C-alpha positions in Angstrom: 113.8 265.3 95.6 113.1 263.1 92.5 109.6 262.5 91.0 109.0 259.0 92.5 109.9 260.3 96.0 107.5 263.3 95.4 104.7 260.9 94.5 105.3 258.7 97.5 105.4 261.8 99.7 102.2 263.1 98.2 100.5 259.7 98.5 101.5 259.4 102.1 100.4 263.0 102.9 97.0 262.3 101.2 96.6 259.1 103.3 97.4 260.9 106.5 95.0 263.7 105.6 92.2 261.1 104.9 92.7 259.3 108.2 92.8 262.7 110.0 89.5 263.7 108.3 87.9 260.4 109.2 89.0 260.7 112.8 88.0 264.3 113.1 84.5 263.6 111.6 83.7 260.8 114.2 85.3 262.8 117.0 83.4 266.0 116.4 80.2 264.5 115.2 78.6 264.5 118.7 80.2 267.7 119.7 79.6 269.9 116.6 77.5 267.9 114.2 74.5 267.8 116.6 73.0 270.5 118.8 70.0 270.5 121.2 67.6 273.4 120.8 64.3 274.3 122.4 61.3 274.4 120.1 58.1 276.4 120.4 56.6 273.7 122.6 59.3 274.2 125.1 60.7 270.8 124.3 64.3 269.8 123.4 64.8 269.0 119.8 67.9 267.7 118.0 69.3 270.0 115.3 72.2 269.3 112.9 75.2 271.5 112.0 76.8 269.5 109.3 78.2 272.5 107.3 80.1 273.6 110.4 81.3 270.1 111.0 82.6 269.7 107.5 84.4 273.0 107.8 86.3 271.7 110.9 87.0 268.4 109.1 88.4 270.2 106.0 90.6 272.4 108.2 91.9 269.4 110.1 92.6 267.4 106.9 94.1 270.4 105.1 96.4 271.1 108.1 97.6 267.5 108.2 98.2 267.4 104.5 100.3 270.6 104.6 102.1 269.3 107.7 103.0 266.0 106.0 104.3 267.8 102.9 106.3 270.6 104.5 106.9 270.3 108.2 107.6 266.6 108.5 110.3 266.5 105.7 111.9 269.6 107.3 112.0 267.9 110.7 113.6 264.8 109.1 116.2 266.9 107.3 116.9 268.8 110.5 117.4 265.5 112.4 120.0 264.4 109.8 121.9 267.6 109.8 124.8 268.0 112.3 123.4 270.0 115.2 125.1 272.6 117.3 125.9 271.4 120.8 122.8 271.3 122.9 124.6 273.2 125.6 125.0 276.2 123.3 121.3 276.1 122.4 120.4 276.0 126.0 122.7 278.9 126.7 121.0 280.9 123.9 117.6 280.2 125.3 118.7 281.2 128.8 120.0 284.5 127.4 116.7 285.2 125.7 114.9 284.3 128.9 117.0 286.8 130.8 116.3 289.6 128.3 112.6 288.7 128.0 111.8 289.1 131.7 112.8 292.8 132.1 111.0 293.8 128.9 107.8 291.9 129.9 107.8 293.5 133.3 108.2 297.0 131.7 105.3 296.3 129.4 102.9 295.1 132.0 103.7 298.2 134.1 102.7 300.5 131.3 99.9 298.3 129.9 97.0 300.2 131.5 98.3 303.5 130.1 98.7 302.0 126.6 95.1 300.7 126.8 93.8 304.1 128.0 95.5 305.8 125.1 94.1 303.4 122.5 90.6 302.6 123.9 89.8 305.6 126.1 88.2 305.6 129.5 85.1 303.7 128.4 86.7 300.9 126.5 89.8 300.4 128.7 87.8 298.8 131.6 87.3 295.6 129.6 90.9 295.3 128.4 92.4 296.0 131.8 90.0 293.8 133.7 89.5 290.8 131.4 92.9 290.8 129.7 95.1 292.3 132.5 93.7 291.3 135.9 92.3 288.0 134.9 95.6 286.8 133.3 97.7 288.1 136.3 95.5 286.1 138.7 96.3 282.9 136.8 100.0 283.9 136.5 100.1 284.2 140.3 98.3 280.9 140.7 100.7 279.3 138.3 103.7 280.7 140.2 102.3 279.2 143.4 101.6 275.7 141.9 105.0 275.8 140.2 106.6 275.5 143.7 104.8 272.3 144.4 104.8 270.7 141.0 107.7 272.4 139.2 110.3 272.6 141.9 109.3 269.9 144.4 107.9 267.5 141.9 104.7 266.8 143.8 101.7 266.4 141.5 98.9 268.4 143.0 95.4 268.2 141.4 93.6 270.0 144.3 95.3 273.4 144.2 92.0 275.2 143.8 91.2 274.3 147.4 93.8 276.8 148.7 92.4 279.3 146.2 89.0 278.8 147.8 90.3 278.9 151.3 91.9 282.3 150.7 88.8 283.7 149.0 86.4 282.5 151.7 88.8 283.6 154.5 88.9 287.1 153.2 85.1 287.3 152.5 84.0 286.0 155.9 86.5 288.0 157.9 85.9 291.2 156.0 82.1 291.0 156.4 82.3 289.9 160.0 85.0 292.1 161.5 85.1 294.9 158.8 88.9 294.6 158.4 90.5 296.0 155.3 91.8 294.0 152.3 95.5 294.7 153.1 95.1 293.5 156.7 93.4 290.3 155.7 95.6 289.5 152.7 98.5 288.0 154.8 96.0 286.3 157.1 94.3 284.6 154.2 97.6 283.4 153.0 98.5 282.0 156.4 95.2 280.2 156.6 95.8 278.7 153.2 99.3 277.6 154.2 97.9 276.0 157.3 95.6 273.9 155.1 98.5 273.1 152.9 100.3 271.6 155.8 97.2 269.7 156.8 97.2 268.3 153.2 100.9 267.5 153.4 100.8 265.3 156.4 98.6 262.5 155.0 100.5 262.3 151.7 104.0 262.2 153.0 104.4 258.6 151.9 102.6 259.0 148.6 104.1 259.7 145.2 103.0 259.9 141.6 99.5 258.9 140.7 98.5 258.1 144.3 99.5 261.6 145.4 97.5 263.1 142.6 94.4 261.1 143.6 94.6 262.3 147.2 95.1 265.9 146.3 92.2 265.7 143.9 90.0 264.3 146.7 91.2 267.1 149.0 90.1 269.7 146.5 86.6 268.1 146.1 86.3 267.8 149.9 86.9 271.5 150.3 84.3 272.3 147.6 81.7 270.0 149.2 82.3 271.6 152.6 81.7 275.0 151.1 78.4 273.8 149.6 77.0 272.0 152.6 78.2 274.2 155.5 75.3 276.6 154.7 75.4 278.4 158.1 79.0 279.6 157.4 79.4 279.8 153.7 75.7 280.2 152.5 76.1 277.2 150.3 75.4 277.5 146.6 74.1 281.0 147.1 77.6 282.2 147.9 78.7 285.3 149.8 77.6 288.7 148.4 78.5 292.2 149.4 82.2 291.5 150.0 84.0 294.8 150.8 86.2 296.1 148.0 89.8 297.3 148.5 90.3 301.0 149.1 93.1 303.4 148.3 94.4 304.1 151.7 90.9 304.2 153.1 89.5 306.1 150.1 86.7 304.1 148.4 86.3 304.0 144.6 82.7 305.2 144.5 80.7 308.2 143.2 80.2 309.7 146.7 81.7 313.0 147.9 84.4 311.1 149.8 85.2 308.8 146.9 88.5 308.7 145.0 87.3 310.7 142.0 85.8 313.5 144.2 88.8 313.9 146.4 91.3 314.1 143.6 89.0 316.3 141.4 88.4 313.7 138.7 85.2 312.7 136.9 83.9 309.4 138.3 84.8 306.4 136.3 85.1 302.7 137.1 88.5 302.6 135.4 90.2 304.0 138.5 89.3 301.0 140.6 90.1 298.6 137.8 93.6 300.2 137.3 94.2 300.1 141.1 93.3 296.4 141.3 95.5 295.8 138.3 98.5 297.2 140.0 97.7 295.3 143.2 97.6 291.9 141.5 100.7 292.9 139.5 102.6 293.6 142.7 101.4 290.3 144.2 102.5 288.4 141.1 105.9 290.0 141.0 106.3 289.4 144.7 105.4 285.7 144.2 108.0 285.4 141.4 110.7 287.2 143.4 110.1 285.1 146.5 110.1 281.9 144.4 113.4 282.8 142.7 115.0 283.7 146.1 113.7 280.5 147.7 115.1 278.4 144.9 118.6 279.7 145.7 118.3 279.0 149.4 118.9 275.5 151.0 115.2 274.8 151.1 114.9 275.5 147.3 117.8 273.1 146.6 116.1 270.6 148.8 112.9 270.9 146.7 114.9 270.3 143.5 116.7 267.3 145.1 113.4 265.9 146.1 112.1 266.3 142.6 115.0 264.6 141.0 115.3 261.6 143.3 113.6 261.2 146.7 115.8 258.2 147.7 119.0 260.1 146.9 117.5 263.1 148.7 117.1 261.0 151.9 120.6 259.4 151.5 122.0 263.0 151.6 120.4 263.5 155.0 117.6 265.9 153.8 114.5 265.8 155.9 111.9 264.9 153.2 109.0 265.5 155.6 109.9 269.1 156.2 110.8 269.6 152.5 107.3 268.4 151.3 105.4 270.3 154.0 107.2 273.6 153.2 106.5 273.1 149.5 102.8 272.5 150.1 102.7 275.4 152.6 104.4 278.0 150.3 102.4 277.0 147.3 99.2 277.1 149.3 100.0 280.5 150.7 100.4 282.1 147.3 97.1 280.4 146.3 95.5 282.0 149.3 96.8 285.4 148.3 95.3 285.0 144.9 92.0 283.8 146.3 91.6 286.8 148.7 92.3 289.1 145.8 89.7 287.3 143.6 87.1 287.7 146.3 87.9 291.4 146.8 87.8 292.0 143.0 84.5 290.1 142.4 82.6 291.2 145.5 80.8 287.8 145.3 82.1 284.2 145.6 80.4 280.8 145.4 81.6 277.2 145.3 81.0 277.2 141.6 84.1 279.3 141.2 86.4 276.6 142.6 85.8 273.5 140.7 88.3 270.9 139.5 88.4 272.6 136.1 90.2 275.5 137.8 92.8 273.1 139.2 93.3 271.5 135.8 93.7 274.9 134.1 96.4 276.0 136.6 98.2 272.7 136.3 98.1 272.9 132.5 99.6 276.4 132.7 102.5 275.0 134.8 103.1 271.9 132.6 102.7 273.7 129.2 104.9 276.6 130.3 107.7 274.2 131.5 107.8 272.9 135.1 110.2 275.1 137.1 110.2 278.0 134.7 108.7 281.3 135.8 108.8 282.8 132.3 107.2 279.7 130.8 104.4 279.8 133.3 103.7 283.5 132.5 103.7 282.8 128.8 101.3 279.8 129.1 98.9 281.8 131.3 98.8 284.6 128.8 98.2 282.2 125.9 95.5 280.1 127.7 93.6 282.7 129.6 94.1 285.5 127.1 93.2 283.2 124.3 89.9 282.3 126.0 89.1 286.0 126.5 90.0 286.7 122.8 87.3 284.3 121.7 84.7 286.5 123.3 85.7 289.3 120.9 85.6 287.2 117.7 82.1 288.2 116.7 83.3 288.3 113.1 83.2 284.5 113.0 79.4 284.8 113.2 79.5 286.3 109.7 81.3 283.1 108.5 79.5 280.3 110.5 76.1 282.0 111.1 74.5 284.2 113.8 74.0 281.3 116.2 77.8 280.5 116.3 79.3 281.2 119.7 83.1 280.9 119.7 83.3 280.7 123.5 81.5 277.3 123.4 84.6 275.8 121.6 87.2 277.2 124.0 87.7 273.8 125.6 88.0 272.1 122.3 90.6 274.6 121.1 92.3 274.3 124.5 92.6 270.5 124.0 94.0 270.9 120.5 96.6 273.4 121.9 97.6 271.0 124.6 98.1 268.1 122.1 100.1 270.4 119.8 102.3 271.5 122.6 102.9 268.0 123.9 103.9 266.9 120.4 106.0 270.0 119.6 107.5 270.7 123.1 106.8 267.7 125.4 108.6 269.3 128.3 106.9 272.7 128.0 107.6 276.0 126.3 110.7 276.6 128.5 112.4 273.2 129.0 115.7 274.2 130.4 117.1 273.7 133.9 119.1 276.7 135.3 121.0 275.3 138.3 120.9 277.3 141.5 124.5 276.2 142.3 127.3 276.1 139.8 131.1 275.9 139.6 132.8 278.8 137.9 130.1 279.2 135.2 126.3 278.9 135.2 125.1 276.5 132.5 121.5 275.8 131.6 120.6 272.2 131.2 118.4 271.3 128.2 115.4 269.3 129.1 116.2 266.7 126.5 119.4 265.8 128.5 117.4 264.9 131.6 115.7 261.5 131.9 111.9 261.6 131.5 110.3 262.1 134.8 113.5 263.2 136.5 114.3 266.9 136.4 
């Protein structure tokens, strides 16, 4: 690159960095620059945090300057080079995906043992619970929504409603009839599937944005019912004292008939946490296995045909009514399973746990991971949920930004930046390939870039 070109590139990079700094300043000024605090008179006062604001502005401007000088020219050179056939790249990604799944499964199986060895009994509870169980719950929810959005192509913004139905079904039935978790788990899933079918009937003729609006309204209706039906759900106060799962009837408590006493162990909450970890791991693996098997069955191929083109799907004689209803029912059932586990794990549920933000998070996991990709959904759930939990551990940032700095307050801001970055870098998600369920002689993955936007 000659000197004039270098000067032009540097000038363009500086201009981009300046515009980025200006945009970041005005965007973050009300979010970071100002903060409301309570003074000694118990009144709200406005405080400023301009040093912290300038740090974010400098980071954004510096990042854009480096990007314009390094990454952007590299992408332009890469676009001019002769590329390998896209089918070969898709085949390599599919091979990596096949090798990644068994290794990941093996790691999550031994994860509690690794944590126990590194952190001990006292410190392992947090890592198994917050970073293991919490992530696996959202992995399972992502797998369930992936059936509706990724395979059938039906945009659902009210998926948290089925999550709530499963949680409240287990909580109410367990407290009223005293049934065990494993007896109520399939029942909670069936009730959630029933509500999925009820949602499916009114939206059979809707597509796209209109479908999204109706499903969003359905999720809000369920939440408002949970708030206002006080006699059944106890309203905002929620349901407390939900029975916890037991190990074949053996409770995880400190009594003489508890798990630790029966097996001659010292009582520790880690035993119940590890048990719950393997329960949700088994449920997540079951969800993934059933989804993969369903995709190869006629109903799975009908979902994919519906996703690609509903008119062509009808012309082939596929019953789109049954196809949509089965997609809603299957996705809702797995959401109900996750909801019942959530209630059993927490021991307390309230409508505040089932807001639209939960639906948006689950949908973002599916979209960012790559619609239709099981591995992509798992990676996105680990990045989003695990990243949020990691922020709680970054107390070292208080030494940089001051003792009042709380990194968890910026999780949604960082989440938004991550979504924008992924949409720019990988607009079709982390795993953007299509592995056909039927093939002639040889299975070939289809790159997402070879499929028309919005179809496939």
